[in-house]
C-alpha positions in Angstrom: 64.8 126.2 123.7 64.0 129.8 124.6 63.6 132.0 121.8 66.6 134.3 122.1 69.1 131.1 122.5 69.4 130.1 119.0 70.2 133.6 117.4 72.8 134.1 119.9 74.5 130.8 119.4 74.4 131.2 115.6 76.0 134.6 115.9 78.5 133.4 118.0 79.2 130.3 115.8 79.6 132.7 112.8 82.3 134.8 114.7 84.1 131.8 115.8 84.4 129.9 112.3 85.3 133.3 110.5 88.8 133.0 112.2 90.5 133.9 115.5 88.5 135.6 118.3 88.5 135.7 121.8 87.7 132.5 123.7 84.8 134.3 125.7 82.8 134.8 122.4 82.2 130.7 122.5 80.2 130.8 125.7 76.4 130.3 125.2 73.8 131.3 127.6 74.0 129.3 130.8 70.3 129.1 131.3 69.3 127.4 128.1 69.8 123.7 127.4 68.3 121.5 124.7 69.0 117.8 123.9 72.0 117.9 121.3 72.6 116.1 118.1 69.1 114.5 118.3 69.5 110.9 118.7 72.9 109.4 119.6 75.7 110.2 122.2 78.3 107.7 121.5 81.4 107.1 123.7 84.4 105.1 123.2 85.8 103.0 126.5 89.4 101.8 125.8 90.5 98.3 127.0 93.7 99.6 128.1 92.3 102.5 130.1 92.0 100.2 133.1 95.9 100.3 133.4 97.9 103.7 133.6 94.9 105.7 133.0 93.2 104.0 135.7 89.8 104.7 134.4 87.2 101.7 134.7 83.6 101.2 133.8 82.5 102.3 137.1 83.7 105.8 136.4 81.2 105.9 133.3 78.5 105.9 136.5 80.1 107.9 138.9 81.0 110.9 136.3 77.5 110.9 135.5 78.3 110.2 131.9 76.2 106.9 131.8 73.0 108.6 132.1 73.8 110.5 129.1 75.3 108.1 126.7 72.9 106.2 124.2 75.9 104.0 123.2 79.5 102.8 124.3 82.1 101.7 121.8 84.3 99.3 123.2 87.9 99.4 121.8 89.6 97.3 120.3 89.4 93.8 119.2 92.2 92.5 117.0 92.1 91.7 113.3 94.7 89.0 112.7 94.9 86.2 110.1 91.4 87.5 108.3 89.7 87.0 111.6 88.5 88.8 114.6 90.3 88.2 117.8 90.6 89.2 121.4 92.8 92.5 122.1 93.9 92.2 125.9 91.7 89.1 127.3 92.9 89.8 131.0 91.4 93.3 131.0 88.4 92.1 129.0 87.3 89.1 130.9 89.8 88.5 133.8 90.6 91.4 135.7 89.4 91.3 139.3 87.1 94.0 140.5 86.4 94.4 144.4 83.2 95.6 145.8 84.5 99.2 145.9 85.9 99.0 142.1 82.6 97.5 140.7 79.6 99.2 139.1 77.3 97.6 141.6 79.3 97.3 144.5 79.5 93.4 144.2 83.0 91.9 144.3 83.9 89.5 141.4 84.0 85.8 142.4 86.9 83.4 141.4 84.4 80.7 140.5 85.2 78.6 137.4 84.0 79.9 134.3 82.9 83.4 136.0 83.2 86.4 133.9 85.2 89.3 135.2 86.9 92.4 133.8 85.6 94.9 131.7 82.7 92.6 129.9 81.4 91.9 133.4 81.4 95.6 134.5 79.7 96.5 131.3 77.1 93.9 131.8 76.6 95.5 135.3 76.4 98.8 134.0 73.8 97.9 131.2 71.6 96.5 134.0 71.6 99.8 135.6 71.2 101.7 132.5 69.2 99.6 129.7 68.9 102.0 127.4 72.9 102.0 126.8 73.7 99.7 123.7 77.4 98.5 123.5 79.2 97.7 120.3 82.5 95.9 120.2 84.8 97.9 117.9 87.7 95.9 116.0 90.9 97.5 114.2 92.0 101.0 115.2 95.0 102.4 114.0 97.2 99.6 115.5 95.3 96.5 114.2 93.8 97.7 110.9 96.4 95.9 109.0 94.4 92.8 109.5 91.5 94.2 107.3 93.4 93.5 104.2 93.2 89.7 104.8 89.6 90.0 105.9 88.6 91.5 102.9 89.6 88.4 100.9 86.9 86.4 102.5 84.5 88.9 103.9 82.1 85.7 105.0 84.8 83.9 107.1 85.7 87.2 108.6 82.2 87.9 109.6 81.5 84.5 110.9 84.6 84.6 113.1 83.5 88.1 114.3 80.1 86.8 115.1 81.5 83.7 117.1 83.5 86.1 119.3 81.0 88.9 119.9 78.2 86.5 120.3 80.3 83.9 122.6 77.7 82.7 125.2 79.9 84.0 128.0 79.4 87.7 127.3 76.9 87.6 124.3 74.4 89.7 126.5 77.0 92.3 126.8 77.2 93.4 123.2 74.5 94.9 120.8 76.6 94.5 117.6 80.1 95.4 116.1 82.0 98.4 115.1 84.7 98.4 112.2 87.4 100.9 112.4 89.5 100.2 109.4 92.2 102.9 109.1 92.0 102.7 106.1 90.3 100.9 103.1 92.0 101.2 99.9 94.4 103.8 101.4 97.4 104.1 103.9 97.2 104.3 107.8 99.8 102.6 110.0 100.1 100.2 106.8 98.8 100.4 103.5 95.6 98.7 101.7 94.9 98.2 98.1 91.9 96.0 98.2 90.0 98.2 96.0 87.1 100.8 96.7 84.4 98.0 97.2 86.6 96.0 100.0 84.9 97.8 102.7 81.5 97.3 101.4 82.0 93.8 100.9 83.2 93.3 104.7 80.3 95.5 105.8 77.8 93.5 103.9 79.1 90.2 105.2 78.9 91.5 108.9 75.3 92.6 108.2 74.4 89.3 106.8 75.9 87.4 109.6 74.9 89.6 112.5 71.4 90.3 111.3 69.0 93.2 110.8 68.4 93.4 114.7 72.3 94.0 115.6 73.9 97.2 115.4 76.8 97.3 112.6 78.6 100.6 112.6 81.9 102.0 111.5 84.5 104.6 112.1 85.9 106.1 109.1 88.4 108.7 107.8 87.4 112.3 107.8 89.8 113.5 105.0 87.5 115.8 103.2 90.3 116.6 100.4 89.4 115.9 96.7 90.9 112.5 95.7 91.5 111.9 99.6 90.8 108.9 101.9 87.1 109.3 101.7 87.0 109.2 97.8 89.3 106.2 97.9 86.5 104.0 98.9 82.6 103.5 98.4 81.5 104.5 102.0 78.1 105.5 100.2 77.0 101.8 99.3 78.3 100.2 102.8 76.4 103.1 104.7 73.2 101.5 103.5 73.9 98.6 105.5 75.4 100.5 108.6 73.2 101.7 111.7 75.3 104.8 111.6 78.9 106.0 110.4 81.4 107.9 112.4 83.9 110.3 110.5 86.9 110.6 112.7 86.7 114.4 112.6 89.9 115.1 114.8 93.6 114.5 114.5 93.8 116.7 111.5 97.0 118.3 112.6 99.4 117.9 115.3 102.9 117.4 116.6 103.3 114.4 114.1 104.5 117.5 112.2 107.1 118.5 114.8 107.9 122.0 113.3 104.2 123.0 112.8 102.6 125.2 111.8 100.5 125.0 114.9 96.8 124.6 114.0 94.0 122.8 116.2 93.5 119.4 115.6 89.8 119.5 115.2 88.6 122.5 113.6 85.0 122.5 112.7 85.4 124.8 109.7 88.2 126.1 107.5 89.7 129.3 108.5 92.2 131.8 107.4 95.9 130.1 107.3 94.4 126.4 107.7 97.7 124.2 106.9 95.6 121.9 104.5 92.3 122.6 102.7 89.7 119.9 103.4 91.0 119.1 106.9 88.2 120.2 109.1 85.0 118.4 109.9 82.7 120.2 107.7 84.4 119.3 104.7 84.3 115.8 105.5 80.7 115.7 106.7 79.5 117.8 103.3 81.6 115.3 101.3 79.8 112.3 102.7 76.6 113.9 102.2 77.3 114.8 98.7 78.0 111.1 98.1 74.3 110.3 99.3 75.0 109.0 102.7 71.9 110.4 104.8 72.6 113.1 107.3 70.8 111.2 110.1 73.4 108.2 109.7 76.5 110.4 110.3 77.8 111.4 113.8 80.0 114.5 114.3 83.5 113.4 116.1 84.7 115.1 119.1 87.9 114.6 120.8 88.3 114.6 124.5 91.9 115.6 124.4 94.4 118.4 122.9 97.4 118.1 120.7 100.1 120.6 121.2 103.7 121.7 120.3 106.7 123.1 122.3 109.3 126.0 121.5 106.5 128.0 120.1 106.8 131.8 120.4 103.4 132.8 118.6 100.1 132.8 120.5 98.1 132.7 117.4 97.6 129.4 115.1 100.2 129.3 112.5 103.4 129.4 114.5 106.5 127.4 114.1 107.5 124.7 116.9 110.6 122.8 117.8 108.9 119.4 118.6 106.0 117.9 120.7 104.7 119.1 123.9 105.0 116.8 127.0 102.0 114.8 127.6 101.3 112.4 130.6 101.0 109.2 128.5 102.4 110.5 125.0 104.4 113.5 123.8 102.1 115.8 121.9 98.6 114.7 123.1 97.2 115.4 126.7 93.6 114.6 128.2 91.4 117.4 128.3 90.9 116.9 132.1 94.8 117.6 132.4 95.4 120.2 129.6 92.6 122.4 130.3 93.9 123.3 134.0 97.6 123.1 132.9 97.2 125.4 129.8 93.7 127.0 129.9 92.2 128.1 126.6 93.3 131.4 125.3 91.5 131.6 121.9 89.3 130.2 119.1 89.8 129.5 115.7 87.7 127.4 113.1 85.3 126.6 115.8 87.4 125.1 118.3 89.6 126.2 121.1 93.5 126.9 121.3 95.8 127.6 124.2 99.1 129.3 124.4 101.1 129.1 127.7 105.0 128.6 128.5 106.2 128.0 125.0 103.5 125.5 124.5 100.6 125.7 121.9 97.5 123.4 122.4 94.4 122.9 120.2 91.4 121.3 122.1 87.7 121.4 122.4 86.1 122.7 125.5 82.6 122.6 126.7 81.6 125.9 125.2 83.2 124.9 121.8 81.4 121.5 121.9 78.1 123.2 122.5 78.6 125.2 119.1 79.6 122.0 117.4 76.4 120.2 118.8 74.5 123.3 117.0 76.3 122.5 113.9 75.3 118.9 114.3 71.7 119.9 114.7 71.6 122.3 111.9 73.2 119.6 109.5 70.6 117.0 110.5 73.3 114.7 111.8 72.4 111.5 113.7 74.3 112.6 116.7 77.9 112.7 117.9 80.7 110.5 119.1 83.9 111.1 120.9 87.3 109.7 121.9 87.5 108.8 124.7 85.7 108.8 128.2 88.8 108.9 130.2 89.9 112.1 128.8 86.9 113.9 130.6 86.7 115.5 134.0 85.6 113.3 136.8 82.2 115.3 136.8 81.8 114.5 132.7 82.1 118.1 131.8 82.5 117.3 128.3 79.8 114.4 127.9 77.6 117.1 129.4 78.4 119.4 126.6 77.9 116.9 123.9 74.5 115.9 125.4 73.2 119.4 125.7 73.7 122.8 123.6 73.0 126.4 124.7 
């Protein structure tokens, strides 16, 4: 790093996190780049992205992202009946790829027993980028309800997961397992009352079954409030068995509160007028560290999408709204590659960006705010960064590039 680069960025970050400032302040010097967040650049690939989103494993390569990633999290497998189960078996193992759509330019075959789908494409990607490791994630918002049963017999759950992940047909594709339980001993789509030690019991059983050489990771709540979801579970003990832990430092605010107030969904720090104290990335990171989780095991989460409202008259954060802004796939949410051109950033607050246009208010990260978040991650000694998810990026991988490098 050039000697002048870090002071410049830290000064910019101080301005950014103090409150609302012009978007231009966020831009780092264009001529200085170092490896960001030290060790890991972890990206989610969604199983269902091959449908409406038309995002395939080959796009990880053609965007240039494969060369920058250390890990891919494949989302999601199901949790049902206290067991790990396939999500969409067709997309995972059977979808046919012709030569043009395949990572290596070789079409799939219809031979009996031949592996196709995302798993085969990931196999091909790993052959070309052997330093990429892949973990299969189970749960997520929709399928976390099954963890309550899993916690009743963690050994049986771990055995079922191992049998599925290490199935001989695709064992070489995966380097371990990720658990995305939303949320142990708390409420997400459904509520769990398994107790503060249930998460650790499940993770311990998985580590025992998968062994020390496999990756065992977890995505967790990023609720930094006192008495909130982080405090509801003994994450610190479980972290001892995990290779890394991913607090989901996004989705703090959004049009799930239809009338607002408008606020960015992934603030790095607090700011004057933030709707909920403790709902920002730094609060979660500091709480996890205070519980004894080593910083090097914590990854900072980045969202490759925006959350927005419509019926807004105020450009600054904190305005009222009439509902969710339209999105291509879901109201109130839009991929970065779409929202960044449709409603470009007009300002920054709390270390992230926002945009106001045509009565809509959006919060999302840009390459500039991501690079500043990576400065924060490095200064905190974090183990890297992760993001949800690859298809939200531009075709040239602008956001992955920002995660990989800082100014």
